[in-house]
TINU-720607 format. One record per residue: x, y, z of N, C-alpha, C in turn. Coordinates in steps of 0.02 Angstrom, whole numbers, padded with zeros to 5 digits, always signed. Each point is the difference from the previous one (the first is absolute). Layout:
BEGIN
XYZXYZXYZ ...
//
This chain:
BEGIN
+00569+03301-04517-00032+00063-00015+00049+00055-00017 +00054+00007+00046+00046+00051-00008+00042-00008-00071 +00011-00068-00018+00032-00010-00065-00041+00024-00059 -00068-00010+00005-00040+00021-00053-00001+00077-00006 -00009+00035+00057+00001+00073+00000+00066+00024-00028 +00054-00031+00023+00068+00024-00021+00003-00008-00078 -00021-00059-00027+00002-00010-00071-00043+00047-00038 -00057+00020+00027-00044+00045-00036+00033+00073-00005 +00024+00019+00061+00041+00063-00003+00060+00000-00048 +00033-00054-00002+00060-00006-00042-00021+00005-00072 -00056-00031-00019-00026+00004-00068-00019+00067-00017 -00035+00042+00043-00019+00066-00013+00058+00047-00007 +00051-00012+00043+00062+00041-00005+00036-00010-00064 +00004-00066-00019+00034-00017-00066-00036+00032-00059 -00064-00001+00004-00043+00029-00054+00011+00077-00002 +00001+00030+00055+00013+00074+00005+00068+00020-00030 +00052-00041+00021+00069+00018-00026+00003-00015-00073 -00033-00054-00025+00000-00010-00075-00033+00055-00036 -00060+00019+00025-00036+00056-00030+00037+00065+00000 +00031+00017+00058+00036+00064+00004+00064+00001-00047 +00033-00057-00003+00062-00009-00038-00023+00006-00072 -00053-00033-00019-00026+00001-00073-00016+00074-00017 -00032+00036+00046-00018+00069-00014+00059+00042-00012 +00050-00008+00044+00065+00042-00006+00036-00020-00059 +00004-00062-00019+00041-00021-00054-00031+00020-00067 -00068+00013-00001-00032+00019-00062+00013+00077-00011 +00016+00037+00056+00015+00070-00007+00070+00014-00011 +00020+00023-00062+00070+00011-00017+00025+00067+00019 -00041+00046+00032+00022+00067+00011+00035+00007+00063 -00033-00011+00055+00035+00008+00069-00052-00033+00049 +00027-00010+00058-00035-00032+00055-00056+00039+00025 +00002+00070-00006-00048+00044+00032-00063+00004-00042 -00006-00031-00058-00062+00001-00037-00052-00041+00038 +00021-00055+00034-00044-00042+00035-00005+00033+00072 -00055+00029+00014-00011+00038+00064-00045-00039+00046 +00025-00021+00055-00048-00038+00045-00045+00044+00036 -00048-00023+00034-00046+00038+00041+00037+00038+00054 -00009+00062+00012+00038+00042+00044-00003-00027+00071 +00056-00004+00034+00000-00028+00070-00029+00052+00044 -00048-00019+00041-00035+00034+00050-00019+00069-00025 -00050+00007-00042-00029+00059-00028-00019+00048+00058 +00021+00063-00002-00015+00047+00050-00062+00041-00020 -00047+00005+00046-00064+00038-00017+00007+00075+00003 -00030+00033-00047+00000+00073+00003-00062+00029+00031 -00040-00042+00031-00067+00017+00029+00007+00051+00058 +00052-00011+00041+00007+00037+00061+00071+00026+00003 +00014+00055+00038+00066+00025+00001+00050-00049+00038 +00063+00005-00022+00047-00050+00026+00035+00034+00061 +00026-00041+00045+00033+00025+00063+00028-00066+00030 +00061+00006+00025+00030-00054+00034+00035-00049-00047 +00004-00064+00018+00037-00051-00039-00037-00014-00067 +00040-00003-00051-00030-00014-00067+00043-00047-00034 -00027-00055-00033+00037-00041-00042-00039-00024-00059 +00025-00017-00059-00038-00021-00056+00010+00047-00057 -00054+00004-00042+00000+00036-00062-00052+00054-00006 +00023+00060-00017-00048+00057-00015-00017-00010-00076 -00061-00006-00020-00022-00022-00063-00001+00056-00054 +00016-00016-00059+00007+00047-00053-00063+00040-00012 +00008+00065-00008-00056+00044-00015-00038+00020+00060 +00013-00018+00060-00039+00020+00056+00037+00057+00037 -00040+00040+00041+00025+00054+00037-00009-00017+00072 +00060+00003+00038+00000-00020+00072+00010+00063+00044 -00027+00000+00059+00011+00056+00045+00037-00026+00060 +00052+00036+00024+00033-00016+00063-00006+00053+00047 -00029-00016+00062-00014+00049+00049+00054+00000+00059 +00040-00051+00006+00055+00002+00045+00056-00045-00026 +00057+00001+00031+00059-00037-00026-00024-00074-00013 +00023-00025-00056-00009-00071-00012+00069-00034+00003 -00001-00062+00026+00066-00034+00007+00001-00064-00037 +00054-00011-00038+00013-00066-00028+00048-00035+00045 -00022-00054+00038+00040-00029+00049+00052-00047-00031 +00052-00019+00039+00052-00046-00026-00033-00064-00029 +00023-00018-00054-00020-00060-00034-00067+00006-00037 -00027+00061+00005-00061+00020-00041+00020+00037-00061 -00047+00006-00047+00012+00037-00061-00062+00040-00021 +00010+00061-00022-00050+00041-00028+00019+00013-00076 -00049-00022-00042+00009+00010-00071-00057+00052-00022 +00021+00047-00039-00049+00049-00029+00002-00010-00075 -00057-00015-00025-00007-00011-00075-00006+00061-00039 +00010-00003-00067-00003+00059-00042-00069+00039+00003 +00004+00065-00001-00059+00042+00000-00027+00014+00066 +00028-00022+00055-00026+00014+00065+00015+00070+00025 -00047+00031+00034+00012+00062+00028-00013-00008+00078 +00048+00024+00040-00005-00005+00072-00002+00075+00026 -00049+00018+00035-00007+00065+00031+00014-00004+00074 +00047+00038+00026+00020-00002+00071-00031+00060+00034 -00027-00012+00061-00025+00048+00046+00036+00002+00065 -00005+00057+00038+00024+00007+00067+00078-00012+00006 +00037+00014-00053+00070-00005+00006+00024-00075-00003 -00039-00045-00020+00015-00071-00001+00053-00016-00047 +00026-00062+00007+00054-00022-00050+00000-00078+00002 +00051-00028-00033+00007-00074-00008+00064-00016+00031 -00002-00039+00057+00060-00029+00031+00013-00067-00018 +00056-00006-00036+00016-00070-00034+00052-00034+00044 -00022-00056+00029+00048-00045+00036+00007-00065-00038 -00046-00012-00046+00006-00061-00045+00020+00025-00072 -00037-00021-00049+00011+00017-00070-00055+00047-00028 +00020+00044-00046-00052+00046-00030+00020+00006-00074 -00056-00009-00043+00010+00003-00071-00059+00044-00030 +00019+00058-00026-00047+00045-00031+00014-00006-00077 -00042-00040-00033+00016-00022-00065-00043+00031-00054 +00007+00066-00010-00034+00038-00049+00031-00016-00069 -00037+00023-00055+00022-00002-00067+00001+00065-00031 +00028+00007-00060+00002+00066-00037-00070+00021-00010 -00046-00048-00022-00072+00020-00013-00041+00002+00057 +00017-00035+00055-00037+00002+00062+00045+00011+00064 +00023+00062+00006+00042+00013+00058-00042-00004+00066 +00037-00002+00054-00029-00004+00064+00011+00075+00035 -00052+00018+00037+00003+00067+00035-00003-00014+00076 +00051+00020+00037+00005+00005+00071-00003+00076+00021 -00058+00023+00025-00013+00073-00001-00046+00019+00053 -00026+00061-00004-00055+00023+00042-00049+00030-00045 -00064-00001+00024-00053+00028-00047-00009+00076+00012 -00025+00032-00050-00019+00070+00007+00057+00051-00005 +00060-00021-00025+00056+00051-00006-00004+00030-00064 +00019+00065-00004+00008+00035-00062+00075+00017-00011 +00025-00021-00060+00067+00018-00018+00008+00066-00028 +00052+00036+00018+00016+00068-00027+00067-00003-00032 +00005-00033-00057+00064-00013-00033+00030+00052-00044 -00043+00047-00020+00027+00053-00044+00049+00046+00042 +00052+00025-00034+00048+00047+00031-00035+00056+00031 +00027+00019+00062-00030+00055+00038+00062+00045+00023 -00006+00067-00018+00052+00043+00017+00003+00000+00080 +00064+00002+00027+00010-00003+00073-00037-00058+00034 +00005-00057-00030-00030-00062+00027+00023-00014+00070 -00047-00016+00046+00015-00019+00071-00031-00065+00015 +00043-00050+00022-00023-00069+00007-00050-00003+00058 +00003+00047+00049-00047-00003+00057-00069+00012-00022 -00017+00029-00059-00065+00017-00020-00027-00052-00054 +00037-00055-00006-00019-00046-00052-00021-00065+00026 -00051-00034-00029-00030-00061+00024+00051-00060-00004 +00049+00010-00051+00047-00053-00011+00043-00018+00061 +00008+00050+00042+00045-00010+00057-00034-00006+00068 -00068-00014-00001-00036-00004+00061+00005-00068+00040 +00029-00050-00031+00009-00065+00038-00062-00030+00024 -00045-00022-00050-00068-00026+00016+00003-00075+00024 +00049-00033-00019+00003-00071+00023+00071-00021+00006 +00015-00055+00035+00073-00016+00017+00039-00023-00057 -00027-00046-00042+00041-00033-00050+00003-00075+00015 +00046-00035-00030+00015-00074+00008+00065-00010+00032 -00003-00023+00063+00058-00001+00043+00018-00072+00015 +00060-00023-00020+00021-00065+00007+00039-00015+00065 -00019-00044+00039+00039-00023+00059+00062-00043-00021 +00042-00011+00042+00061-00036-00012-00013-00075-00021 -00065-00021+00012-00016-00070-00017-00029-00006-00068 -00012+00055-00039-00031-00002-00061+00047-00027-00054 -00012-00058-00034+00051-00024-00052-00015+00031-00067 -00063+00022-00013-00014+00028-00070-00045+00058+00010 +00015+00055-00033-00045+00057-00013+00010+00018-00074 -00050-00012-00039+00000+00006-00073-00055+00049-00024 +00023+00052-00037-00049+00048-00026+00013+00004-00076 -00053-00016-00040-00002+00005-00069-00058+00044-00024 +00013+00051-00039-00050+00046-00031-00050+00020+00059 +00029+00030+00053-00037+00019+00058+00010+00072+00013 -00052+00037+00011+00001+00069+00027-00004+00004+00076 +00043+00038+00028-00004+00018+00072-00010+00074+00005 -00043+00030+00037-00010+00069-00002-00014+00027+00073 +00019+00060+00012-00011+00036+00066+00023-00043+00056 +00059-00026+00002+00027-00039+00054+00035+00052+00053 +00007-00029+00058+00040+00034+00051-00040+00022+00064 -00052-00031+00015-00032+00010+00065+00046-00013+00055 -00012+00033+00058+00042-00015+00059-00012-00070+00017 +00056-00028+00029-00002-00074+00012-00049-00020+00056 -00023+00049+00040-00047-00021+00053-00067+00021-00017 -00012+00017-00063-00068+00021-00026-00049-00056+00015 -00060+00023+00025-00054-00049+00014+00016-00047+00059 +00049+00022+00044+00019-00042+00057+00046-00059-00014 +00028+00005-00066+00044-00053-00023+00067-00008+00038 +00024-00062+00006+00066-00013+00028+00047-00021-00058 -00014+00019-00061+00040-00016-00060+00071+00024+00006 +00009+00056+00035+00069+00027+00008+00047-00051+00030 -00021-00047+00039+00045-00052+00033+00031-00041-00056 -00034-00005-00061+00032-00040-00054+00061+00038-00024 -00001+00066-00004+00055+00040-00028+00052+00020+00050 -00014-00003+00062+00046+00019+00053+00004+00077+00001 -00056+00035-00022-00001+00071+00007-00051+00023+00056 +00000+00068+00008-00045+00023+00053-00071+00006-00028 -00049-00001+00045-00072-00005-00020-00026+00053-00042 +00029+00058+00004-00019+00059-00039+00036+00015-00064 +00045-00047-00018+00038+00010-00065-00048-00014-00056 +00009+00031-00056-00038-00018-00060+00027-00066-00028 -00044-00033-00029+00017-00066-00031+00029+00008-00067 +00026-00053-00027+00029-00001-00067-00058-00033-00045 +00004+00007-00065-00049-00035-00041+00016-00074+00001 +00060-00018+00000+00023-00068-00001+00059-00004+00045 -00002-00050+00043+00059-00015+00040+00014-00078-00002 +00065-00015-00007+00023-00073-00003+00060-00005+00042 -00003-00058+00037+00055-00005+00052+00018-00074+00011 -00011-00048-00043+00019-00065+00007+00067-00015-00035 +00054-00011+00033+00063-00006-00027+00006-00060-00052 -00043-00048+00006-00001-00054-00053-00063+00000-00041 -00032+00056-00003-00062+00005-00036+00008+00032-00069 -00058+00007-00034+00001+00026-00068-00052+00056-00007 +00018+00058-00022-00047+00057-00014+00006+00012-00078 -00059-00002-00030-00005+00017-00072-00049+00055-00005 +00023+00057-00035-00046+00054-00014+00013+00017-00072 -00045-00019-00044+00014+00008-00076-00062+00024-00030 +00011+00045-00048-00055+00029-00043-00055+00033+00045 +00020+00025+00055-00053+00028+00047+00012+00073+00012 -00042+00027+00043-00003+00076+00013+00000+00011+00073 +00029+00051+00024-00010+00032+00071-00008+00074-00008 -00061+00025+00020-00015+00072-00008-00016+00023+00072 +00038+00053+00019-00011+00035+00062+00017-00039+00063 +00057+00017+00029+00019-00027+00069+00021+00055+00044 +00001-00011+00066+00025+00046+00048+00076-00009+00011 +00023-00063+00001+00068-00015+00010+00026-00044-00058 +00043-00050+00013+00025-00040-00056-00058-00036-00034 +00011-00009-00065-00049-00043-00037+00011-00071+00013 +00066-00025-00012+00015-00071+00011+00064+00002+00045 -00002-00036+00057+00062-00008+00037+00009-00076+00012 +00064-00016-00013+00029-00067+00014+00051+00008+00054 -00019-00033+00059+00038+00012+00061+00003-00060+00044 +00024+00012+00064-00001-00057+00051+00035-00061-00026 +00062+00009-00029+00041-00051-00027-00023-00019-00070 -00049+00036-00031-00016+00002-00069-00028-00065-00029 +00025-00019-00057-00027-00051-00039+00010+00013-00072 -00022-00048-00045+00007+00010-00071-00058+00038-00028 +00014+00040-00050-00055+00039-00033+00015+00013-00071 -00056+00014-00037+00001+00021-00067-00052+00053-00010 +00021+00061-00012-00047+00057-00011+00008+00022-00072 -00047-00018-00042+00007+00007-00071-00055+00033-00033 +00012+00044-00048-00050+00027-00045-00056+00034+00030 +00010+00033+00058-00053+00028+00035+00004+00074+00002 -00051+00034+00025-00009+00074-00002-00014+00025+00072 +00035+00050+00020-00005+00032+00068-00011+00070-00006 -00059+00024+00024-00018+00074-00003-00009+00028+00069 +00024+00060+00011-00011+00039+00060+00009-00041+00064 +00059-00029+00002+00020-00042+00060+00035+00036+00047 -00020+00008+00068+00034+00037+00052-00034+00068+00004 -00027+00017+00063-00031+00065+00010+00052+00052+00005 +00043-00004+00050+00056+00047+00011+00067-00039+00009 -00006-00060-00010+00062-00046+00006-00016-00069-00019 +00043-00048+00007-00010-00061-00023+00024-00018-00068 +00035-00059-00007+00023-00021-00066-00054-00041-00035 +00006-00009-00061-00049-00043-00040+00020-00071+00013 +00056-00019-00024+00023-00069+00008+00061+00001+00049 -00010-00022+00062+00051+00004+00050+00025-00069+00024 +00054-00020-00021+00026-00066+00013+00054+00002+00053 -00009-00038+00057+00045+00002+00052+00041-00066+00001 +00034-00014+00057+00044-00054+00009-00032-00063-00017 +00031-00044-00034-00029-00068-00016-00042+00002-00067 -00015+00061-00028-00038+00002-00057+00040-00010-00060 -00018-00047-00044+00041-00011-00062-00054-00011-00058 +00014+00033-00056-00042-00009-00057+00010+00050-00054 -00054+00003-00041+00003+00046-00058-00057+00050-00003 +00016+00062-00015-00053+00054-00012+00009+00031-00068 -00044-00017-00047+00014+00018-00070-00065+00021-00035 +00008+00044-00050-00053+00019-00040-00064+00036+00036 +00017+00030+00055-00046+00037+00043-00005+00070-00021 -00058+00034+00008-00012+00068-00012-00018+00035+00064 +00041+00054+00017-00014+00035+00064-00013+00075-00019 -00049+00031+00031-00008+00068-00012-00024+00029+00066 +00030+00061+00017-00022+00035+00062+00010-00035+00062 +00059-00035+00014+00015-00033+00066+00027+00054+00045 -00011-00012+00063+00027+00048+00051+00072-00003+00009 +00028-00061-00002+00071-00007+00015+00031-00038-00064 +00030-00060+00019+00034-00032-00057-00053-00047-00033 +00011-00014-00066-00041-00047-00035+00021-00069+00016 +00067-00013+00000+00025-00064+00013+00059+00003+00052 +00000-00040+00050+00048+00012+00051+00022-00071+00029 +00067-00006+00012+00029-00062+00024+00042+00017+00064 -00012-00031+00055+00037+00013+00062+00005-00064+00039 +00067-00011+00018+00013-00061+00041-00008+00012+00074 -00036+00053+00019-00015+00015+00064-00040-00060+00037 +00027-00017+00061-00026-00057+00037+00032-00063-00015 +00057+00001-00037+00024-00061-00020+00043-00028+00065 +00013-00062+00002+00040-00035+00050+00018-00069-00019 +00028-00036+00046+00019-00072-00014-00063-00038-00026 +00012-00037-00054-00053-00044-00026-00053+00036-00042 +00007+00065-00015-00046+00037-00035+00032+00013-00072 -00033-00014-00052+00025+00006-00067+00010+00073-00014 +00052+00015-00035+00014+00074-00018-00044+00024-00048 -00025+00064+00011-00045+00034-00044+00029+00006-00066 -00035-00026-00054+00026+00000-00070-00061+00008-00044 +00001+00059-00037-00055+00018-00038+00024+00019-00073 -00030-00026-00050+00017+00017-00070-00058+00046-00023 +00016+00063-00018-00048+00048-00018+00014+00019-00075 -00045-00017-00045+00011+00016-00072-00061+00016-00036 +00012+00046-00050-00057+00016-00044-00060+00029+00036 +00011+00045+00050-00055+00033+00031+00002+00072-00024 -00062+00027+00001-00011+00072-00017-00024+00040+00068 +00037+00051+00021-00017+00032+00056-00009+00075-00016 -00057+00030+00018-00016+00065-00019-00020+00044+00058 +00030+00060+00011-00021+00051+00048+00003-00033+00068 +00056-00033+00019+00006-00031+00060+00040+00039+00052 -00023-00004+00065+00039+00023+00059-00016+00069+00024 -00052+00032-00023-00011+00072+00018-00046+00007+00059 -00034-00054+00024-00040+00007+00058+00037-00016+00063 +00056-00031-00003+00040-00020+00053+00022+00061+00040 -00016+00003+00068+00012+00060+00042+00072+00000+00031 +00034-00058+00002+00065-00007+00032+00052+00017-00050 +00053+00038+00023+00055+00022-00041+00040-00060-00025 +00015+00004-00067+00045-00053-00030-00031-00062-00014 -00064+00000-00001-00034-00064-00017-00047+00013-00064 -00017-00051-00035-00042+00003-00048+00027-00004-00071 -00036-00029-00047+00030+00001-00068-00022-00059-00045 +00045-00036-00018-00015-00057-00052+00023-00066+00025 +00064-00014+00005+00027-00062+00015+00053+00007+00057 +00000-00047+00049+00039+00010+00058+00030-00067+00023 +00068+00002+00011+00032-00060+00028+00035+00025+00065 -00005-00035+00058+00029+00021+00063+00012-00057+00044 +00034+00015+00054+00014-00049+00057+00017-00067-00021 +00048-00011-00040+00029-00064-00015-00039-00036-00062 -00050+00031-00026-00041-00034-00050+00041-00004-00063 -00013-00048-00042+00029-00008-00063-00052-00014-00053 +00018+00004-00061-00049-00011-00055+00022+00023-00067 -00048+00014-00043+00012+00030-00068-00048+00051-00016 +00020+00047-00041-00046+00052-00022+00015+00020-00072 -00033-00027-00046+00007+00014-00075-00066+00020-00036 +00010+00042-00051-00050+00014-00044-00063+00037+00032 +00010+00036+00051-00051+00035+00032-00007+00068-00029 -00067+00023-00009-00011+00069-00028-00023+00044+00056 +00040+00048+00017-00010+00040+00061-00014+00074-00025 -00061+00020+00009-00021+00060-00023-00028+00053+00053 +00038+00051+00006-00021+00054+00046-00009-00023+00073 +00047-00039+00021+00001-00026+00072+00047+00047+00041 -00017+00000+00061+00038+00047+00041+00075-00020+00008 +00012-00064-00004+00065-00026+00001+00010-00055-00052 +00057-00008-00031+00014-00061-00039+00017-00059+00042 +00030-00050-00026+00022-00059+00035+00046+00018+00058 -00023-00020+00063+00042+00017+00055+00032-00064+00029 +00065+00005+00012+00038-00050+00033+00028+00032+00062 -00022-00024+00058+00015+00033+00065+00066-00018+00027 +00032+00045+00035+00065-00015+00031-00010-00008+00075 -00054+00026+00029-00013-00003+00072-00070-00020+00010 -00014-00065+00016+00043-00058+00005+00008-00023-00076 +00059-00017-00020+00017-00015-00067-00037-00062-00031 -00020+00006-00062-00020-00059-00039+00059-00043-00015 -00016-00060-00029+00055-00045-00019+00033+00027-00063 +00042+00053+00005+00032+00031-00056+00048-00048-00037 +00032-00041+00038+00049-00050-00034-00036-00040-00053 -00064-00017+00012-00039-00033-00047-00031+00046-00052 -00032+00057+00021-00031+00044-00047+00045+00033-00046 +00060+00018+00022+00049+00036-00044+00029-00048-00053 -00012-00069+00010+00033-00044-00045-00046-00018-00061 -00020+00054-00036-00039-00008-00059-00073-00019+00012 -00035+00016+00054-00063-00020+00013-00054+00055-00002 +00019+00056-00028-00052+00048-00018+00027+00040-00057 -00047+00033-00037+00014+00042-00056-00056-00001-00051 +00010+00034-00056-00049+00003-00055-00068+00028+00029 +00005+00044+00046-00056+00035+00028-00012+00068-00034 -00057+00018-00014-00017+00060-00043-00037+00050+00041 +00030+00063+00004-00025+00053+00039-00028+00061-00043 -00060+00017+00019-00022+00065-00030-00015+00052+00061 +00025+00061-00012-00008+00053+00053-00027+00061-00038 -00063+00020+00030-00030+00063-00022+00040+00062+00017 +00030-00004+00060+00028+00058+00031+00074-00010+00023 +00031+00053+00022+00069-00003+00024+00000-00034+00063 -00048+00011+00040-00003-00037+00071-00004-00076-00006 -00036-00022-00051-00003-00072-00012+00062-00024-00032 +00032+00033-00049+00059-00018-00030+00059-00007+00050 -00003+00048+00048+00056+00000+00049+00000-00055+00050 -00053-00043-00006-00005-00062+00046-00005-00066-00037 +00019+00008-00070+00007-00069-00033+00045-00047+00038 +00057+00026+00016+00042-00039+00048-00004+00036+00063 -00037-00023+00051-00022+00038+00056+00057+00027+00047 -00008+00066+00017+00049+00032+00042+00006-00040+00068 +00068-00005+00018+00023-00033+00064-00008-00074+00000 -00022-00030-00053+00000-00074-00002+00056-00021-00048 +00004-00069-00008+00060-00026-00034-00020-00043-00062 -00050+00023-00039-00015-00033-00059+00056+00018-00051 +00028-00053-00029+00055+00004-00046-00028+00011-00073 +00013+00059-00029-00028+00009-00067+00019-00053-00048 -00042-00021-00043+00010-00051-00047+00001+00029-00073 +00050-00017-00039+00003+00029-00070-00060-00026-00045 -00036-00049+00027-00051-00029-00043-00072+00038+00017 +00006+00042+00056-00061+00038+00010-00016+00054-00051 -00063+00027+00002-00012+00054-00042-00036+00057+00041 +00022+00064-00007+00054+00021-00043+00070-00024+00025 +00041-00005-00045+00069-00027+00017+00028+00045+00054 +00028-00026+00055+00021+00044+00054+00054+00049-00019 +00039-00017-00049+00052+00044-00024-00024+00064-00032 -00065+00000-00017-00030+00058-00034-00023+00054+00052 -00001-00021+00062-00027+00052+00046+00037+00001+00072 +00040-00051+00014+00039-00001+00060+00063+00037-00007 +00021+00038+00049+00069+00035-00008+00057-00052-00001 +00054+00020-00026+00055-00043-00007+00028-00025+00069 -00011+00043+00051+00022-00012+00067-00048-00038+00042 -00055-00021-00030-00052-00035+00041+00027-00065+00028 -00011-00005+00068+00018-00063+00039-00062-00028+00029 -00022-00058-00022-00063-00029+00027+00007-00016+00074 +00059-00015+00027+00008-00017+00071-00003+00064+00044 +00000+00058-00029-00008+00062+00043-00040+00050-00038 -00057-00031-00023-00045+00043-00045-00032+00056+00039 +00015+00061-00014-00030+00055+00037-00037+00045-00051 -00019-00030-00054-00041+00033-00051+00035+00029-00062 -00035+00010-00053+00029+00021-00062-00047+00043-00037 -00035+00043+00038-00050+00043-00031+00027+00047-00054 +00055+00020+00005+00031+00044-00053+00002-00031-00069 +00003-00063-00003+00008-00035-00065-00068-00042-00016 -00041-00006+00048-00060-00042-00008-00047+00025-00056 +00006+00067-00017-00042+00031-00052+00009-00040-00068 +00051-00029-00009+00011-00043-00059-00043-00059-00006 -00033-00021+00056-00042-00059-00001-00070+00015+00004 -00018+00066-00001-00069+00023+00009-00037-00008-00076 -00055-00038+00004-00046-00008-00057+00040-00028-00062 +00039-00049+00016+00042-00034-00051-00027-00071-00011 -00019-00018-00060-00019-00067-00016-00073-00021+00023 -00046+00041-00024-00071-00010+00020-00016-00075-00019 -00029-00043+00049-00009-00071-00016-00063-00007-00047 -00039+00049-00012-00058+00000-00045-00048-00050+00023 -00028+00014+00058-00064-00040+00017-00054+00011-00044 -00048-00046-00005-00054+00008-00047-00041+00064+00003 -00016+00021+00062-00038+00063+00003+00009+00037+00069 +00064-00009+00027+00013+00036+00057+00050+00056-00013 -00016+00063+00019+00043+00057-00023+00064+00010+00040 +00053-00003-00037+00064+00017+00027+00035+00058-00038 +00019+00055+00031-00001+00011+00072-00073+00011+00024 -00016-00012+00063-00067+00012+00028-00021+00069-00013 -00060+00011-00025-00027+00067-00011-00066+00016+00035 -00022+00057+00001-00063+00016+00030+00003+00028+00070 +00062+00020+00018+00007+00025+00068+00001-00054+00055 +00007-00059-00013+00003-00055+00047+00069-00010+00027 +00006-00013+00065+00063-00026+00026+00000-00077-00014 +00059-00031+00005+00004-00067-00015-00045-00042+00048 +00000+00023+00066-00042-00041+00046-00072+00010-00007 -00020+00048-00048-00073+00006-00013-00030-00055-00045 +00048-00035-00034-00018-00051-00046+00018-00067+00034 -00044-00036+00026+00015-00063+00041-00047-00055-00016 -00037+00003-00051-00040-00058-00024-00002-00002-00075 -00018-00060-00025+00003-00005-00075-00057+00039-00032 -00056-00001+00028-00057+00034-00032-00008-00018-00074 +00004+00053-00045-00010-00015-00070+00070-00005-00035 +00055+00004+00038+00063-00008-00036+00014-00070-00020 +00047-00004-00045+00023-00069-00025+00074+00001-00004 +00036-00046+00030+00071+00001+00005+00032-00053-00041 -00033-00024-00050+00038-00038-00047+00042+00044-00043 +00044-00029-00038+00050+00041-00040-00024+00003-00071 +00009+00062-00023-00009+00013-00072+00058-00030-00044 -00013-00020-00060+00047-00033-00044+00068+00035-00002 -00001+00070+00004+00064+00032-00005+00037+00009+00066 -00020-00033+00053+00028+00012+00066+00076-00021+00002 +00038+00044+00033+00076-00016+00005+00010-00060+00049 -00054-00021+00039+00006-00059+00047-00001-00066-00040 -00019+00000-00058-00010-00062-00041+00067-00027-00021 +00011-00060+00016+00062-00036-00021+00062+00017+00046 -00012+00036+00057+00057+00021+00042+00005-00046+00059 -00039-00053+00007-00001-00042+00057+00061-00047+00002 +00017-00026+00063+00053-00045+00005-00028-00069+00019 +00017-00054-00038-00025-00066+00014+00046-00051+00026 +00055+00027+00020+00055-00051+00022-00007-00023+00069 -00056-00010+00026-00009-00031+00069-00066-00030-00002 -00015-00035+00058-00067-00039+00006-00030+00018+00065 -00065-00002+00007-00031+00007+00065+00022-00055+00046 -00012+00005+00063+00015-00054+00048-00043-00064-00008 -00064+00016-00017-00047-00055-00016+00000-00052+00055 -00017+00017+00062+00001-00038+00060-00062-00039+00008 -00056+00023-00030-00064-00032+00015-00019-00040-00059 -00021-00062+00005-00019-00038-00065-00054+00032-00041 +00000-00012-00062-00055+00028-00041-00062-00048+00001 -00057+00028+00006-00060-00038+00002-00056+00050-00015 -00048-00023-00042-00056+00047-00024-00041+00026+00056 -00001-00041+00054-00041+00027+00058+00037+00011+00064 +00046-00045+00014+00025-00009+00068+00075+00020+00004 +00025+00030-00052+00070+00031-00002+00001+00057-00047 +00056+00011-00027+00010+00059-00049-00026-00025-00071 -00046+00040-00026-00024-00018-00068+00058+00000-00051 +00041+00053+00003+00051+00007-00050+00054+00054+00028 +00062-00024-00002+00056+00049+00012+00020+00039-00061 -00029+00059-00006+00019+00042-00063+00075+00014+00004 +00038-00020-00047+00072+00010+00001+00022+00074-00017 +00057+00020+00013+00024+00063-00012-00016+00026-00073 -00023+00063-00006-00029+00018-00063+00051+00043-00040 -00014+00001-00066+00041+00041-00049-00009+00071+00010 -00060+00022+00025-00013+00071+00010+00002+00021+00072 +00017+00064+00012+00003+00022+00071-00073+00011+00023 -00013-00020+00064-00062+00011+00032-00047-00057+00001 -00059+00006+00030-00048-00057+00006-00040-00021-00060 -00003+00052-00051-00039-00018-00060+00051-00015-00055 -00007-00054-00039+00037-00017-00053-00035+00017-00066 +00035+00018-00052-00029+00025-00059-00032-00065-00038 +00015-00060+00019-00028-00058-00030-00064-00025+00037 -00019+00041+00053-00062-00015+00029+00009-00044+00064 +00060-00023+00015+00011-00040+00060+00014+00047+00058 +00020-00034+00059+00006+00041+00062-00061+00012+00033 -00009+00062+00031-00058+00019+00033-00063+00000-00050 -00053-00033+00025-00057-00003-00047-00058+00045+00021 +00013+00044+00043-00051+00052+00021+00007+00062-00044 -00047+00010-00044+00005+00059-00046-00050+00050+00014 
//
């Protein structure tokens, strides 16, 4: 009897394999055209709370009333077009794998219901009065056991609830205190993979994305970050162990740095922080940071190394900062690993910090404006105490010619008053001086395999044009 049953099962299995292989072999495009029935469909009939595994189904709206957990060896998949509304400061705690797989035509929304955006410029803007910085839910927080966190065409909004919101113990995942605000995304597996591509983060209280706790591999590509950090917090904050690429991203109105690399927390057996930052556009950054000497555009500190090329830095409080205390890996950075960065300054105060005062950023002849056009002959980057007397030569030089964003800023607005995209468009006009000025003589680290769903869709290579938008339509695809 057992032999008969075994033979029947074997025949069924063989038939299934033959049928599946025939189906796949007939499809010449890719393996993902053949879509199996979703594993463990998740119902949207009742609010979610506690352990969750399986698939949130395309087109459905889910409600989350308390923290949901993806346990080790479990997986949560979110299909295109899903909306998830979070209540009571809830969040997603990922100990297993997480895949938010939106598409350009059907993005995913991780957000809260009933919020009104106030994106138009407002004279004397104050973050404390704006819903973007209220921290309505925690975000997606990865434990050290999470091997994959993948976001594609996904919106995250209004993140940053206190870690103990709703009686949560999620703060134990981060090693922070219970009343600290959360990050929109946290990743901490030193052997894991974080992918954030073609996605958005709007409104955070602290960091938008932090890679920490011995880090991991990451790729943050072609994404948009608006109004990140209430009175502090970086947008992309990479700590010890974090290695990867950050390219073709658009930042506007961040509280502190748009992109930051720090080897803080490094030790024996921990990979050195190494970040390649290229073809990013950073606008009006650093003006909400309340601590002296912080805030701006790009930051390397505490032994971190990496690259910074082809970045368009517009009206930021500071230009590229390389710190001396505790020093970044200057032996690496100074060896031809940054340059071709383009600066626009509305005012003397902004022009005076293209090479930030008291820091050790070495001016590059490939930068724009050319440093020799505005730095004094006696300028010494190792003892930079300012160059305000000559910085006027860099004020309002070389308008990048955004499609419909006015430079210099007009209408009585301070730079910090314009911190959202709203109706502006930051693609380049055909006559932009940023076109054709990019440097292509390097490659991204490309540490995560490419895969339409479970890895990086595409590593966009260094561009011919400065900034995240390329005149040929490549790069950032958020218009």
